[in-house]
C-alpha positions in Angstrom: 9.5 6.0 37.2 11.4 4.2 39.9 9.3 3.1 42.8 12.0 4.2 45.2 11.5 7.9 44.3 7.8 7.5 44.7 8.3 5.8 48.1 10.7 8.4 49.4 8.4 11.3 48.4 5.3 9.7 50.0 7.4 9.1 53.1 8.3 12.8 53.3 4.7 13.8 53.0 3.3 11.2 55.4 6.0 11.5 58.0 5.7 15.3 58.2 1.9 14.9 58.8 2.4 12.1 61.3 5.1 13.8 63.4 3.3 17.2 63.4 0.0 15.5 64.2 1.6 13.8 67.2 3.2 17.1 68.4 -0.3 18.7 68.3 -1.8 15.8 70.2 0.6 16.7 73.1 -1.5 19.8 73.7 -4.6 17.7 74.5 -5.7 18.9 78.0 -3.1 21.7 78.1 -4.3 24.3 75.6 -5.1 27.8 76.9 -8.8 27.5 76.5 -11.3 24.6 76.0 -12.3 25.5 72.5 -8.6 25.6 71.4 -8.0 22.3 73.1 -10.6 20.8 70.9 -9.4 22.7 67.8 -5.8 21.5 68.1 -7.0 17.9 68.7 -9.1 18.1 65.5 -6.1 19.4 63.5 -4.0 16.6 64.9 -6.6 14.1 63.8 -6.7 15.5 60.3 -2.9 15.3 60.0 -2.9 11.8 61.3 -5.5 10.8 58.8 -3.5 12.3 56.0 -0.4 10.4 57.3 -2.4 7.2 57.2 -3.3 7.6 53.6 0.1 8.7 52.5 2.0 6.0 54.3 -0.4 3.4 53.0 0.5 4.5 49.5 4.2 4.6 50.4 4.0 1.0 51.6 2.4 0.0 48.4 5.3 1.4 46.4 7.8 -0.1 48.7 6.4 -3.6 48.1 7.9 -5.2 51.1 4.7 -6.2 52.9 4.7 -3.3 55.4 1.6 -1.3 56.0 1.0 2.3 57.3 1.1 1.1 60.9 4.5 -0.6 60.4 5.9 2.5 58.8 4.6 4.7 61.6 5.5 2.6 64.6 8.4 0.3 63.6 10.9 2.6 62.1 13.7 4.4 63.9 14.3 8.1 63.8 16.9 7.9 61.0 14.4 6.2 58.8 11.9 9.1 59.1 11.8 11.7 56.3 9.7 14.5 57.9 10.5 18.2 57.7 12.6 19.3 60.7 10.0 22.0 61.6 7.5 19.3 62.4 9.5 17.7 65.1 10.3 20.9 66.9 9.1 20.6 70.5 5.9 22.5 71.2 7.3 25.2 73.4 4.8 27.8 74.4 1.4 28.3 72.6 2.8 31.0 70.3 5.6 28.7 69.1 3.1 25.9 68.4 0.8 28.3 66.5 3.6 29.8 64.5 5.0 26.4 63.6 1.5 25.4 62.5 0.9 28.5 60.4 4.2 28.2 58.5 3.5 24.6 57.8 -0.2 25.2 56.9 0.7 27.9 54.4 3.1 25.5 52.7 0.7 22.5 52.8 -2.1 24.5 51.1 0.1 25.3 48.1 1.5 21.7 48.0 -1.8 19.9 48.1 -3.3 22.3 45.7 -0.6 21.4 43.2 -0.7 17.7 44.0 -4.4 17.6 43.3 -3.4 17.8 39.6 -0.8 15.0 39.9 -0.5 12.3 37.2 -0.6 9.8 40.1 -4.4 9.5 40.5 -4.2 8.1 44.0 -2.0 10.9 45.2 -4.2 13.4 43.5 -7.2 12.0 45.3 -5.5 12.2 48.7 -4.4 15.8 48.0 -7.8 16.9 46.7 -9.4 15.8 50.0 -6.6 17.0 52.2 -6.3 20.5 50.7 -9.7 21.3 52.1 -8.5 20.4 55.6 -5.3 22.3 55.1 -7.2 25.5 54.1 -9.2 25.2 57.3 -6.0 24.7 59.3 -4.4 27.8 57.7 -7.4 29.9 58.5 -7.3 28.8 62.1 -3.5 29.2 62.6 -3.4 32.5 60.6 -6.1 34.1 62.8 -4.2 33.1 65.9 -1.0 34.6 64.5 -2.8 37.9 64.0 -4.4 37.6 67.4 -1.1 37.0 69.1 1.0 39.4 67.1 -1.4 42.3 67.3 -2.4 41.6 70.9 -0.6 42.5 74.1 3.1 43.4 74.3 3.6 39.9 75.8 1.8 38.0 73.1 3.5 40.1 70.4 6.9 39.4 71.9 6.3 35.6 72.1 5.0 35.5 68.6 8.0 37.4 67.2 10.4 35.2 69.2 8.7 32.1 67.7 8.9 33.4 64.2 12.6 34.3 64.6 13.3 30.8 65.9 11.3 28.9 63.3 12.2 30.9 60.2 15.4 29.0 59.5 13.4 25.8 59.2 11.2 27.0 56.4 13.8 26.7 53.6 13.6 22.9 53.8 10.0 23.0 52.5 11.3 24.1 49.1 14.3 21.9 48.7 14.6 19.8 45.5 16.9 16.8 45.0 17.0 13.8 42.7 13.9 12.3 44.2 11.9 15.4 43.7 13.3 16.0 40.2 12.3 12.5 39.0 8.7 13.1 40.2 8.6 16.6 38.7 9.6 15.2 35.4 6.9 12.6 35.5 4.3 15.3 36.5 3.7 13.5 39.8 5.0 16.3 42.0 5.3 20.0 41.6 8.6 21.9 41.5 9.0 23.1 45.1 10.4 26.4 43.9 7.1 27.0 42.1 5.2 26.9 45.4 7.4 29.4 47.2 6.1 32.7 45.8 2.5 31.9 46.8 3.6 30.7 50.2 5.6 33.9 50.7 2.6 36.1 49.8 0.4 34.3 52.3 3.0 34.5 55.0 3.7 38.2 54.3 0.0 39.2 54.4 -0.6 37.5 57.7 2.6 38.8 59.3 1.8 42.3 58.2 -1.6 42.2 59.8 -0.1 40.7 62.9 2.5 43.5 63.0 5.3 41.0 63.0 8.7 41.5 61.3 9.7 38.7 58.9 13.2 37.6 59.6 15.8 38.1 56.9 16.5 35.2 54.6 19.8 33.4 55.2 21.2 30.1 56.3 18.5 27.4 56.6 18.3 24.2 58.5 18.3 21.0 56.4 18.5 17.2 56.8 15.1 16.0 57.8 14.2 14.8 54.2 17.2 12.5 54.2 16.9 11.2 57.7 19.1 13.6 59.7 17.1 14.8 62.7 17.3 16.5 66.0 17.3 14.5 69.2 13.8 15.7 69.8 12.4 13.3 67.2 13.9 10.3 69.0 12.4 11.3 72.3 9.0 11.8 70.6 9.1 8.5 68.8 9.9 6.7 72.1 6.6 7.9 73.4 4.6 7.5 70.2 5.9 3.9 69.4 6.1 2.4 72.9 2.9 0.4 72.8 3.2 -1.3 69.4 6.9 -2.0 70.1 6.2 -3.4 73.5 3.3 -5.6 72.2 4.3 -6.5 68.6 1.4 -7.7 66.5 -1.2 -6.9 69.1 -4.7 -6.2 67.8 -7.6 -4.3 69.4 
């Protein structure tokens, strides 16, 4: 098994967690209620913790002396491999919650499958992280229902968010040579095998929320190979400014 494929796959997982975790951290002090402010901060911390473990493993497979911090703070946007949905700006609360729900439903299925990976270190990370992902999904799913089946205003905002984010969901199930190599080695699951369970979860919650699932069609792509929106560059400028301004600083 080439280490490069392992490295790339771990970057995709770790970068998605890191970028989405930072996006959620931007809500700190701005959520619609105090309890939700704390809840979003805790989800952000969980995702950042997952990113730390996954990027540390990625650095080990890269073998160039970098650690998780170097991968997080000293790469440019084109070197990131996160899903495009994760870098989407927060928008309003409904957009943030819908983004989180679609991601959480995917992450639960992915981590559940990765817990049986032939890579024991990755399986261990996934076995711990799936418990967090299940909590995240319960939280975001309940909010989707609350917003969708709430007032006309909240329903409209939730539907608008769903319509806008739906074209970003196809990237979750893309397979390329990197993924194929890891599937063959029983390190990673076939992404297509995760989609039916993800669809059932999404359909059930959207039905309860009285939201209409958008039709399948053209999907956004590129994040897994380093093609990103300008939003990621702006986000990284904020996230990376301290370690880049003071290289090697320790606290």
